[in-house]
C-alpha positions as CSV (number, residue, x, y, z in Angstrom):
1,M,135.4,150.7,69.5
2,D,132.0,150.7,67.5
3,F,129.6,153.3,67.8
4,S,127.0,152.4,65.4
5,L,123.4,151.5,65.7
6,P,121.9,148.4,64.7
7,E,120.2,148.9,61.5
8,D,116.9,147.9,62.9
9,L,116.8,150.4,65.6
10,V,117.7,153.0,63.2
11,A,115.1,152.1,60.7
12,F,112.6,152.2,63.9
13,R,114.0,155.6,64.5
14,T,113.1,156.7,60.9
15,E,109.1,155.3,61.6
16,V,108.9,157.4,65.0
17,R,110.2,160.4,63.5
18,R,107.6,159.8,60.7
19,F,105.0,159.2,63.8
20,V,105.8,162.4,65.5
21,D,106.2,164.8,62.2
22,T,102.9,163.7,61.1
23,E,100.6,162.6,64.2
24,L,101.9,164.8,67.0
25,I,103.4,167.7,65.9
26,P,100.3,168.9,64.4
27,H,98.4,169.2,67.6
28,E,100.9,171.3,69.3
29,D,99.1,174.6,68.5
30,Y,95.8,172.8,70.1
31,V,97.7,171.6,73.4
32,E,99.3,175.4,73.6
33,E,95.7,177.2,73.8
34,H,93.8,174.4,75.8
35,D,96.4,172.9,78.2
36,G,95.9,169.4,76.4
37,L,94.3,167.3,74.1
38,P,90.7,166.2,73.5
39,D,90.1,162.7,74.5
40,D,89.3,161.6,71.5
41,V,92.2,162.4,70.0
42,K,94.7,161.5,73.1
43,N,92.9,157.8,72.6
44,D,93.4,157.9,68.9
45,L,96.8,158.7,69.1
46,K,97.5,156.3,71.8
47,K,96.4,153.4,70.2
48,K,98.4,154.5,67.2
49,A,101.6,154.6,69.5
50,V,101.1,151.1,70.7
51,A,100.4,149.6,67.5
52,L,103.8,151.2,66.2
53,G,105.5,149.3,69.4
54,L,106.4,152.7,71.5
55,N,104.7,151.6,75.0
56,S,106.9,150.6,77.5
57,M,109.9,150.0,75.7
58,D,112.7,149.1,78.4
59,M,110.1,147.0,80.0
60,P,110.6,143.0,79.6
61,E,108.8,141.3,77.0
62,E,107.2,138.7,79.6
63,V,105.4,141.7,81.2
64,G,104.0,142.8,77.9
65,G,106.7,145.4,77.6
66,Q,108.9,145.6,73.8
67,G,112.1,144.6,75.9
68,S,114.1,147.0,73.9
69,G,116.6,148.0,76.4
70,L,117.2,151.5,77.7
71,L,119.5,152.7,74.6
72,A,116.6,152.2,72.5
73,Q,114.1,153.7,74.3
74,V,116.5,156.8,74.6
75,L,116.8,156.9,71.1
76,V,113.1,156.7,70.7
77,T,112.6,159.3,73.4
78,E,114.5,161.6,71.7
79,E,112.7,161.4,68.7
80,L,109.5,162.2,70.5
81,S,110.7,165.0,72.6
82,R,111.0,166.6,69.4
83,A,107.4,167.2,69.6
84,L,106.1,169.5,72.6
85,P,105.7,167.3,75.9
86,G,102.0,168.0,76.2
87,V,101.4,166.1,72.9
88,S,104.0,163.3,73.1
89,S,103.6,162.6,77.2
90,S,99.8,162.0,77.1
91,V,99.7,159.9,74.3
92,V,102.9,157.3,74.7
93,P,102.3,154.9,77.1
94,E,105.2,154.3,79.7
95,A,105.1,152.2,82.9
96,S,107.7,153.1,85.8
97,N,110.7,150.9,86.1
98,I,109.9,150.1,89.7
99,L,106.3,148.6,89.0
100,M,108.6,145.2,88.5
101,A,108.7,145.0,92.1
102,C,105.2,144.2,92.1
103,N,104.0,140.7,93.1
104,R,102.0,138.4,91.4
105,Q,98.7,139.5,92.3
106,Q,99.9,143.7,91.7
107,R,101.3,142.6,88.5
108,E,97.4,141.6,86.8
109,R,95.9,144.9,88.8
110,F,99.1,147.3,88.3
111,L,101.8,146.6,85.9
112,Y,100.6,144.7,83.3
113,P,97.4,147.0,82.3
114,T,100.2,150.1,82.6
115,V,102.6,148.3,80.5
116,R,99.6,147.8,78.0
117,G,98.6,151.5,78.1
118,D,95.3,150.9,79.9
119,K,96.3,152.1,82.8
120,Q,98.6,155.1,84.2
121,D,101.0,155.5,87.0
122,C,102.3,158.6,88.6
123,F,105.4,158.6,90.7
124,A,104.4,160.6,94.1
125,L,107.6,161.4,96.1
126,T,107.8,165.3,96.2
127,E,106.0,166.9,99.0
128,P,105.4,171.1,100.0
129,E,108.6,170.8,102.4
130,T,110.6,168.6,100.6
131,G,112.0,168.8,97.4
132,S,115.6,168.1,97.0
133,D,115.7,166.5,100.5
134,A,113.4,163.6,99.4
135,A,114.6,161.4,102.2
136,G,113.0,164.2,104.6
137,I,109.5,163.4,103.6
138,K,106.7,164.0,106.1
139,T,103.8,162.0,104.6
140,R,103.0,158.9,107.4
141,A,101.6,155.6,106.9
142,V,100.7,154.0,110.3
143,K,99.8,150.0,110.6
144,E,96.7,149.4,111.7
145,A,95.2,145.5,111.8
146,D,96.1,144.4,108.1
147,S,96.1,147.8,106.5
148,W,98.1,151.3,106.7
149,V,96.3,154.7,107.3
150,I,97.9,157.3,105.1
151,N,98.1,161.0,105.8
152,G,99.8,164.0,103.8
153,R,100.3,165.6,100.7
154,K,102.4,165.4,97.4
155,R,103.3,168.2,95.4
156,F,104.2,168.8,91.6
157,I,103.3,165.4,90.7
158,S,103.4,164.9,86.9
159,H,100.4,163.1,85.7
160,G,98.8,163.2,89.3
161,D,95.4,164.7,87.9
162,S,94.9,161.9,85.5
163,A,96.9,158.7,86.9
164,D,95.0,155.9,87.7
165,F,96.9,155.0,90.4
166,A,100.0,156.8,92.3
167,I,102.8,155.2,93.6
168,V,103.1,156.6,97.2
169,F,106.1,157.0,99.3
170,A,105.2,157.9,102.9
171,V,107.3,157.2,106.3
172,T,106.5,153.8,108.0
173,D,109.2,153.8,110.6
174,P,110.2,157.3,111.6
175,E,112.9,156.1,114.1
176,S,115.0,154.4,111.7
177,E,117.8,156.1,109.7
178,T,117.6,153.5,106.9
179,D,114.4,151.5,106.5
180,R,112.0,154.4,107.0
181,I,110.0,154.8,104.0
182,T,107.9,152.3,102.4
183,A,106.3,152.7,98.6
184,F,102.6,151.7,98.0
185,L,100.2,151.7,95.4
186,V,97.2,153.9,95.9
187,E,94.5,153.7,93.4
188,K,92.2,156.8,92.2
189,G,89.0,156.4,94.3
190,T,90.4,155.1,97.2
191,P,88.2,156.8,100.2
192,G,90.8,159.6,101.8
193,F,92.7,159.8,98.2
194,S,92.0,163.2,96.5
195,I,93.6,165.4,93.7
196,G,94.3,169.0,95.2
197,Q,95.4,171.8,93.4
198,L,96.4,171.8,89.7
199,H,99.7,173.8,89.3
200,K,99.7,176.6,86.2
201,T,103.1,176.2,85.3
202,M,105.8,178.6,83.0
203,G,106.2,175.9,80.3
204,H,104.9,172.2,79.2
205,R,101.0,172.8,78.3
206,G,99.5,169.8,78.9
207,Y,101.7,168.0,81.2
208,R,100.0,169.1,83.9
209,Q,101.5,168.9,88.0
210,A,99.1,168.3,90.7
211,E,98.8,168.3,94.4
212,L,97.6,164.7,95.8
213,V,96.0,165.1,99.4
214,F,96.0,161.5,101.5
215,D,93.5,162.2,104.4
216,D,93.0,159.2,106.5
217,C,93.6,157.0,103.3
218,R,93.4,153.2,104.2
219,V,95.4,150.8,101.9
220,P,95.7,147.2,102.5
221,D,98.8,145.2,103.2
222,G,98.7,143.6,99.5
223,N,99.1,147.2,98.1
224,I,102.7,147.5,99.5
225,L,105.0,147.8,96.4
226,G,108.2,145.8,97.6
227,E,109.0,145.6,101.1
228,V,108.4,147.4,104.3
229,G,111.2,150.2,104.8
230,K,112.5,149.5,101.3
231,G,110.8,152.4,99.7
232,F,113.8,154.7,99.3
233,D,115.7,152.3,97.5
234,L,112.5,152.1,94.9
235,A,112.9,155.9,94.5
236,R,116.4,156.1,93.8
237,D,116.0,153.4,91.1
238,W,113.6,155.5,89.4
239,L,115.5,158.4,89.9
240,R,118.4,156.8,88.4
241,N,116.6,156.1,85.2
242,G,114.5,159.4,85.5
243,R,117.7,161.4,85.0
244,I,118.9,159.1,82.1
245,M,115.5,160.0,80.4
246,T,115.4,163.7,81.5
247,A,118.4,164.0,79.5
248,A,117.2,162.0,76.2
249,R,114.0,164.2,76.1
250,C,116.6,167.4,76.2
251,L,118.0,165.8,73.0
252,G,114.8,165.9,71.0
253,P,114.5,170.1,71.4
254,M,118.0,170.6,71.4
255,A,117.9,168.9,67.5
256,R,114.9,170.5,66.5
257,L,115.9,174.4,67.7
258,I,119.3,173.8,65.8
259,D,117.2,172.5,62.6
260,E,114.8,175.6,62.8
261,A,118.4,178.3,63.6
262,L,119.9,176.6,60.5
263,E,116.8,177.3,58.4
264,W,116.1,180.6,59.7
265,S,119.7,181.7,59.4
266,K,119.5,180.9,55.7
267,Q,116.5,182.4,54.7
268,R,116.5,185.4,57.3
269,V,117.8,188.4,55.4
270,Q,119.4,191.5,57.1
271,F,121.7,194.3,55.5
272,G,121.4,192.7,52.1
273,E,122.3,189.0,52.7
274,P,121.3,186.2,54.8
275,I,122.1,186.3,58.7
276,G,124.1,183.1,58.6
277,N,126.8,185.0,56.7
278,Y,127.6,186.5,59.8
279,Q,130.2,185.5,62.2
280,A,128.2,186.4,65.0
281,I,125.5,183.7,64.1
282,Q,128.0,181.3,63.1
283,L,129.5,181.0,66.3
284,M,126.2,180.5,67.9
285,L,125.4,177.5,65.7
286,A,128.6,176.2,66.3
287,D,127.9,176.1,70.4
288,C,124.7,174.7,69.7
289,A,126.2,171.8,67.6
290,M,128.9,171.0,70.1
291,D,126.1,171.1,73.0
292,L,123.8,168.7,71.2
293,Y,126.9,166.3,70.1
294,A,128.3,166.1,73.5
295,A,124.9,165.5,75.3
296,R,123.7,162.9,73.1
297,M,127.0,161.2,73.3
298,M,126.9,161.1,77.2
299,T,123.4,159.9,77.1
300,Y,123.9,157.2,74.9
301,N,126.8,156.0,76.7
302,V,125.0,155.7,79.8
303,A,122.2,154.2,78.4
304,W,124.2,151.8,76.7
305,D,125.9,151.1,79.9
306,T,122.8,150.1,81.6
307,D,122.0,147.8,79.4
308,Q,125.3,146.0,79.7
309,G,124.7,145.8,83.8
310,S,127.3,148.1,84.6
311,D,127.7,148.5,88.4
312,F,124.7,150.8,89.4
313,R,127.0,152.9,91.7
314,V,129.0,153.7,88.6
315,L,125.4,154.6,87.0
316,N,124.1,156.6,89.3
317,G,127.1,158.9,88.9
318,K,126.8,159.2,85.2
319,A,123.1,159.4,85.7
320,S,123.6,162.6,87.5
321,A,126.2,164.2,85.3
322,V,124.3,163.5,81.8
323,K,121.1,165.0,83.3
324,V,123.2,168.0,84.7
325,F,124.7,168.5,81.2
326,A,122.1,167.9,79.1
327,S,119.4,170.0,80.7
328,E,122.2,173.0,80.9
329,A,123.1,172.3,77.5
330,L,119.2,172.6,76.1
331,G,119.1,176.0,78.1
332,R,121.8,177.6,76.5
333,V,120.7,176.2,72.8
334,A,117.5,177.5,73.6
335,D,118.8,180.8,74.4
336,R,121.1,181.2,71.7
337,V,118.2,180.1,69.1
338,L,116.0,182.5,70.2
339,Q,118.7,185.4,69.8
340,I,119.4,184.0,66.2
341,F,115.6,184.5,65.7
342,G,115.6,188.1,67.6
343,G,112.1,189.3,68.1
344,T,110.3,186.7,66.2
345,G,111.5,184.0,68.3
346,Y,109.8,185.5,71.4
347,M,106.4,185.3,69.6
348,N,104.2,182.5,71.2
349,E,103.3,180.9,68.1
350,V,106.7,179.7,67.0
351,F,108.4,176.4,68.6
352,V,111.6,178.6,69.5
353,E,109.7,180.5,72.3
354,R,107.6,177.4,73.6
355,A,110.9,174.9,73.6
356,Y,112.5,178.0,75.8
357,R,109.9,178.3,78.7
358,N,109.6,174.0,78.4
359,A,113.3,173.9,79.1
360,R,114.0,175.9,82.3
361,I,112.1,173.0,84.4
362,E,114.8,170.5,83.0
363,R,117.4,171.5,85.5
364,I,115.0,171.0,88.5
365,W,112.8,168.0,88.2
366,E,114.7,164.8,88.7
367,G,117.1,166.4,90.9
368,T,118.2,170.1,90.6
369,S,121.3,170.5,89.2
370,E,123.2,171.5,92.1
371,I,121.9,168.3,94.0
372,N,123.2,166.2,90.8
373,R,126.4,167.8,91.4
374,L,126.7,166.7,95.1
375,V,125.8,163.3,93.7
376,L,128.4,163.0,91.2
377,A,131.5,164.7,93.5
378,R,130.4,162.0,96.3
379,N,130.1,159.4,93.9
380,M,133.7,160.2,92.9
381,L,134.9,160.7,96.1
382,K,134.0,157.0,96.7
383,L,134.6,155.4,93.6
384,G,137.0,157.7,91.6
385,M,136.2,158.9,88.2
386,F,133.9,156.6,86.3
387,T,135.3,155.3,83.0
């Protein structure tokens, strides 16, 4: 069994690490203080990211993506996520994988510009009354002639305030048990579509969450993504990919936290010697290493399986497993490293404190740890233990 990575991918990962260290991390303090980057800096970094080939890595080349596959995207995301998300997420263009369901006309308006980085999308599923119970959304879309009128609210939508268009999920057939929900492409500026509250969050400065409001928002038939009634199938595809990428985004902070803990353990002197000489510190470092090692191998494996075209039912279970493990591992690592740093780790100016705050959301979005455990268990009861 060969676990080695292709040489070209290893070399590219090194380039990405250099980009992160020289172009992204230096902006972290500004983002923490101002909750975002200046537009001119953001645009400049976005151009550099695209020039490096970081845009839409897993999208096929025929639509303008890099066609690199999910494993390559995971490796690159691991490196990018070493920088705080308020920096990295705002400058590296990514197109939602379900935009591949766009028809020919929609591809020109939505898919191609998003892949290039000229436009940004947001995924609008969560609502004030429905988080984990995603199928229970209340937003309605009612057919009127050759258009649909949407009413409802979406909540906690990443990039909702800055996106050029939203992928909005609404109930179109409330009487159906299976084909209830349809996905719509709703552009910013459409009458009846507005941005509500901008949520202030515990962490992830610069990575904003917004409320989207739809008040008699009329969209044409041509803005349906995929088929009427098949929106939740698209949502599941997005969530499976999103759970794998959430795990990938946990790897970078874990690796950086461990690097900083190792350096601190060597230079911090207490009772006449470096604290790394004490077994209490060594045990915490070892536990951190095991968490990262296991999370990394699990994430690489499910990404590789995806690229091989494995059964999506098996991938659903693996995606939930790796999302739970990696997100909880990040929480454990962040807690241990803050303990190693002591009072210094509690100060806002250090990465450790910021990573500790940021880590908490990873166990909640893209399905809570509890929901993903249920998905995994039910998957196992139907299919058995995946290999």
